[in-house]
Every structure is written in C-alpha cells, then in structure tokens.
C-alpha positions as CSV (number, residue, x, y, z in Angstrom):
1,M,248.8,-27.8,-46.3
2,P,252.1,-25.8,-45.7
3,A,252.2,-22.3,-46.9
4,L,254.7,-19.7,-48.1
5,Q,253.9,-16.0,-47.4
6,F,255.9,-13.4,-49.4
7,L,256.6,-10.4,-47.1
8,G,258.9,-8.6,-49.5
9,T,259.4,-9.1,-53.3
10,C,261.6,-6.2,-54.3
11,A,265.2,-5.8,-55.6
12,H,267.3,-3.0,-54.1
13,D,265.5,0.0,-55.8
14,Y,262.7,0.7,-53.3
15,S,259.7,2.9,-54.1
16,K,259.5,6.3,-52.3
17,R,255.9,5.4,-51.6
18,L,257.1,3.1,-48.8
19,Q,257.6,6.3,-46.8
20,T,254.2,7.9,-47.7
21,D,250.9,6.2,-48.6
22,C,252.3,2.6,-48.3
23,R,254.0,3.0,-44.9
24,D,251.4,0.8,-43.2
25,R,250.2,-1.5,-46.0
26,F,251.3,-3.8,-48.8
27,D,251.0,-2.6,-52.4
28,P,251.9,-4.6,-55.5
29,D,253.8,-1.7,-57.0
30,A,255.6,-0.5,-53.9
31,R,257.6,-3.6,-52.9
32,R,259.7,-4.1,-49.8
33,S,263.0,-5.9,-49.4
34,S,262.9,-9.6,-50.3
35,C,261.8,-12.0,-47.6
36,A,259.2,-14.7,-47.1
37,L,257.7,-16.8,-44.2
38,L,257.5,-20.6,-44.5
39,C,255.0,-22.6,-42.5
40,G,254.3,-19.6,-40.3
41,H,257.6,-19.8,-38.4
42,I,260.6,-20.0,-40.8
43,L,261.8,-16.7,-42.1
44,I,263.7,-16.6,-45.4
45,D,266.0,-13.5,-45.3
46,C,265.8,-10.5,-43.0
47,G,266.6,-7.3,-44.9
48,D,265.9,-3.6,-44.8
49,H,262.1,-3.7,-44.5
50,T,261.5,-7.1,-42.9
51,L,260.4,-5.7,-39.5
52,D,257.9,-3.4,-41.2
53,S,256.6,-6.3,-43.3
54,L,256.1,-8.5,-40.2
55,R,254.3,-5.6,-38.5
56,I,251.9,-5.0,-41.4
57,A,251.3,-8.8,-41.7
58,G,250.6,-9.0,-37.9
59,I,253.3,-11.6,-37.3
60,P,254.9,-11.4,-33.8
61,H,258.7,-11.8,-33.7
62,G,258.4,-14.6,-31.2
63,K,256.5,-16.7,-33.6
64,I,259.7,-17.1,-35.8
65,T,261.9,-19.9,-34.7
66,D,264.4,-20.0,-37.6
67,L,266.0,-17.5,-40.1
68,V,267.4,-19.0,-43.3
69,L,269.6,-16.7,-45.3
70,T,270.1,-16.7,-49.1
71,H,273.1,-14.4,-48.9
72,L,274.5,-11.3,-47.0
73,H,273.6,-8.4,-49.2
74,G,271.9,-5.7,-47.2
75,D,268.5,-6.0,-48.8
76,H,268.5,-9.7,-47.6
77,F,270.6,-9.4,-44.4
78,N,270.3,-6.4,-42.0
79,A,272.2,-7.2,-38.8
80,E,270.4,-4.6,-36.7
81,N,267.0,-5.9,-37.8
82,I,268.1,-9.4,-37.0
83,R,269.1,-8.2,-33.5
84,C,265.6,-6.8,-33.0
85,L,264.0,-10.0,-34.2
86,A,266.2,-12.1,-31.8
87,A,265.7,-9.9,-28.7
88,G,263.9,-11.0,-25.6
89,R,263.7,-14.7,-26.4
90,S,264.0,-17.6,-23.9
91,V,265.0,-19.8,-26.8
92,P,267.5,-18.3,-29.2
93,L,266.6,-17.6,-32.8
94,R,268.3,-20.1,-35.0
95,I,270.1,-18.7,-38.1
96,W,271.0,-20.9,-41.0
97,H,273.6,-19.4,-43.4
98,S,276.1,-20.5,-46.0
99,A,279.3,-22.0,-44.5
100,G,282.2,-19.6,-44.8
101,A,280.2,-16.5,-44.3
102,A,281.6,-14.2,-41.6
103,M,278.7,-13.4,-39.4
104,P,278.5,-10.4,-37.1
105,E,278.0,-10.7,-33.3
106,L,274.4,-11.9,-32.9
107,S,272.6,-13.3,-29.9
108,C,271.5,-16.2,-32.0
109,E,272.2,-19.9,-32.5
110,L,274.2,-20.1,-35.7
111,H,274.1,-23.0,-38.1
112,P,276.6,-22.9,-41.1
113,M,275.3,-24.8,-44.1
114,E,277.6,-26.8,-46.4
115,K,276.4,-27.0,-49.9
116,A,274.3,-30.0,-51.0
117,V,273.9,-31.1,-47.3
118,T,270.4,-31.5,-46.0
119,Y,269.5,-30.1,-42.6
120,S,266.4,-30.5,-40.4
121,L,264.6,-27.3,-39.4
122,A,261.6,-28.9,-37.7
123,E,259.7,-32.2,-37.8
124,G,259.0,-32.9,-41.5
125,I,260.9,-29.8,-42.8
126,T,264.4,-29.9,-44.2
127,V,266.5,-27.4,-46.1
128,T,269.5,-27.8,-48.5
129,G,271.7,-25.0,-49.7
130,L,272.7,-25.2,-53.4
131,D,275.1,-23.2,-55.5
132,A,273.8,-19.8,-56.8
133,N,275.3,-17.6,-59.5
134,H,275.6,-14.4,-57.5
135,D,278.4,-12.3,-55.9
136,A,280.6,-14.9,-54.3
137,N,281.7,-12.3,-51.6
138,V,278.2,-12.6,-50.0
139,H,278.1,-16.4,-49.9
140,P,274.9,-17.0,-51.9
141,Q,272.8,-20.1,-51.9
142,H,269.6,-21.2,-53.4
143,L,267.4,-23.0,-50.9
144,L,265.7,-26.3,-51.5
145,F,263.0,-27.0,-48.8
146,C,261.2,-30.3,-48.4
147,I,258.0,-30.0,-46.3
148,G,256.1,-33.2,-45.8
149,G,257.4,-34.5,-49.0
150,R,256.6,-31.4,-51.1
151,R,259.7,-29.7,-52.6
152,L,260.2,-25.9,-52.9
153,L,263.2,-24.3,-54.6
154,Y,263.6,-20.7,-53.5
155,A,266.1,-19.4,-56.0
156,T,266.9,-15.7,-55.5
157,D,269.3,-13.9,-56.0
158,G,271.0,-15.6,-58.9
159,A,271.1,-15.9,-62.7
160,W,270.2,-19.1,-64.5
161,I,270.6,-22.3,-62.6
162,Q,274.2,-23.5,-62.0
163,N,275.2,-26.9,-63.4
164,S,275.9,-28.3,-60.0
165,T,272.5,-27.2,-58.8
166,A,270.7,-28.5,-61.9
167,N,272.4,-31.9,-61.5
168,Y,271.5,-32.1,-57.8
169,L,267.8,-31.4,-58.7
170,R,267.9,-33.8,-61.6
171,R,269.2,-36.6,-59.5
172,A,266.1,-36.4,-57.3
173,K,264.1,-37.7,-60.3
174,A,261.1,-35.8,-58.8
175,P,259.9,-32.5,-60.2
176,L,259.6,-29.5,-57.9
177,H,256.2,-28.8,-56.6
178,T,257.0,-25.0,-56.3
179,L,259.7,-22.9,-57.9
180,V,260.3,-19.3,-56.7
181,I,262.8,-17.7,-59.1
182,D,264.7,-14.4,-59.5
183,C,263.3,-12.0,-62.1
184,T,265.1,-8.8,-61.2
185,T,265.8,-7.1,-64.5
186,G,262.4,-7.2,-66.4
187,E,262.5,-7.4,-70.1
188,N,265.9,-5.5,-70.3
189,E,268.4,-7.4,-72.5
190,A,271.2,-5.0,-72.0
191,E,271.5,-4.5,-68.2
192,W,274.7,-5.0,-66.2
193,R,273.0,-7.1,-63.6
194,L,272.2,-9.9,-66.0
195,G,275.4,-11.7,-64.9
196,E,273.8,-12.4,-61.6
197,H,270.1,-11.9,-62.0
198,N,267.4,-13.2,-64.3
199,S,265.4,-11.2,-66.9
200,I,262.1,-12.2,-68.5
201,P,264.0,-13.2,-71.8
202,M,266.2,-15.5,-69.7
203,L,263.2,-17.1,-68.1
204,R,261.7,-17.8,-71.6
205,V,264.8,-19.9,-72.3
206,M,265.1,-21.4,-68.9
207,M,261.6,-22.7,-68.3
208,P,261.6,-25.2,-71.2
209,A,265.1,-26.3,-70.2
210,L,264.1,-27.0,-66.6
211,R,261.1,-29.0,-67.9
212,A,263.3,-31.0,-70.3
213,A,265.6,-31.9,-67.5
214,G,262.8,-33.1,-65.3
215,I,263.3,-30.4,-62.7
216,T,259.8,-29.1,-63.3
217,D,256.7,-30.4,-65.0
218,D,253.2,-29.4,-65.8
219,N,252.2,-29.4,-62.2
220,T,255.1,-27.2,-60.9
221,R,253.9,-23.8,-59.9
222,V,256.4,-21.1,-60.8
223,Y,256.6,-17.6,-59.2
224,A,258.9,-14.7,-60.2
225,T,260.2,-12.6,-57.3
226,H,263.0,-10.0,-56.6
227,L,261.4,-7.6,-59.1
228,A,263.1,-4.3,-59.6
229,P,260.4,-1.6,-60.1
230,S,262.7,0.6,-62.1
231,L,263.2,-2.3,-64.6
232,H,259.7,-3.8,-64.7
233,K,256.3,-2.5,-65.8
234,S,253.5,-2.4,-63.3
235,H,252.5,-5.6,-61.4
236,A,249.4,-6.0,-63.5
237,E,251.4,-5.6,-66.8
238,T,254.1,-8.0,-65.6
239,A,251.5,-10.6,-64.8
240,E,250.3,-10.5,-68.4
241,I,253.8,-10.7,-69.8
242,L,254.6,-13.7,-67.6
243,R,251.3,-15.5,-68.1
244,P,252.3,-17.3,-71.4
245,L,255.4,-18.7,-69.6
246,G,253.3,-20.2,-66.8
247,I,254.8,-17.9,-64.3
248,S,253.0,-15.7,-61.7
249,P,254.7,-12.5,-60.3
250,T,254.8,-12.4,-56.6
251,Q,253.6,-9.4,-54.5
252,D,254.1,-8.4,-50.9
253,G,251.6,-10.1,-48.7
254,L,250.8,-12.9,-51.2
255,E,250.4,-16.3,-49.5
256,I,250.6,-19.6,-51.5
257,L,250.0,-23.2,-50.6
258,L,252.8,-25.5,-51.3
C-alpha cells in the first residue's frame, strides 16, 4: 500500500533544540520545516531543513524523482537546498510548481501546474493543484494526489477550504481517503495569521462541514500539520485536544499508509 512519510511538520518558528540535542534525530516537540515524502520518491516541498530530514531518515537524494511545491515561502522552498538535492543526477529532478511562479535558475526539469488540471507523476500517481487561501505572491496550491485510486489532499498552507476547491472535491462524489490539513495557530482565536492558516477552533467548524459536503466521511483519516510550537501545547497535549475531532497531529518521521 502507498505511504506518506512526514519529514517536517513545523511552521516557521523552529525550536532552538534543532541545533542541540535534536540535531541528528526527530522529536515530536522540535519540528523541522514542512515537507513529506510520497511513495518513497515524490517529495512535497523542500524548505530550510529538508536536507537534514532526509539525512536523519536515511533517504538518499537520488531516490527522489519529483519535487511538488505547495508554494514559495522559504520554509517550503529553499532554492539552495533544491540545488543540492538536484546535483549529480543523470536524469534531472522534476519540479512541479504553480503556474505563474517565477522560479530561480535550477538545473531541473520544471513543470508549471495550472489549477484544477491533473498531471501524471508516475504510473498510477497523479497530482492536481487546487486553490489555497494563502499569500498570493507565493503562488499557493493545495495538492490532490491520486495513488492507485486512493485520494490524498495535502492542504497546507492555507486557511479554510476555498469555494472553488470545495466544489472541485465535491464534484468527484468520492470522499477523500486521507486529508492532511494546516493547523498552524493552535487554539488561539486572536492571531493575525488566522487569515491564511487554520486554528483548532476553525477545524472544529470545518470538519463537520467537509463531511456534510461529502468531501470526507467516517473512513477519511485526517492529520493536522504545519504546527507552530509557539502557538501549540506539547505534541502529546495537542493529540488529546484533537482526538475528539477525529484528527491526529503529525510529527517528524511519522509514516502513514494511504
């Protein structure tokens, strides 16, 4: 069965412990910049700590064939790290990014993605970029993957689910198998980032609405990611807060089956 491995689950307020006792290991309360590995060879985002995360997880750079970007903020897109990831290959790294984004000079094969258009990444694996409520200057997109008929929505960064995206998902008339969703701002109800990031109170409203729209159902597994340590309680406490919502918090190194 296909798998998704979380290599970084933090927002942009990294723990100082990454430079000390967590330099060479994953820790649920010392998260690295947001990224994940799909099916062992498709990387989602490559930010500030991605090369360290790959090293700790024992994943060689050459194993990665594709990089799919959610947007161009530095904690998700670090051009120098991408150059290191792409170096020394006989076959270029393929980068999939939102159409219109101005990409720096990279020795890669670039693939601009138009919204709501489905692209083939590998046999049996497709990706579709959908509208995301985030800073328009960094060309955000949520990512809908279909892997052997199983549907994963990777929805970070972004607040709520935009109407165009909700309508696209509803038209499929098939609930998601897995939903990975932004939960940056913890339980804070008065935080400036709420305009482009989710909080736990927002998820309390959103989860029933997604179910009522047929986008999720009882079998959909939901994971919260992009967690800001300065705005959340500990990983263990966050897990208990999210449990009644049917949501599990992610942590660096976590691998899930789709």
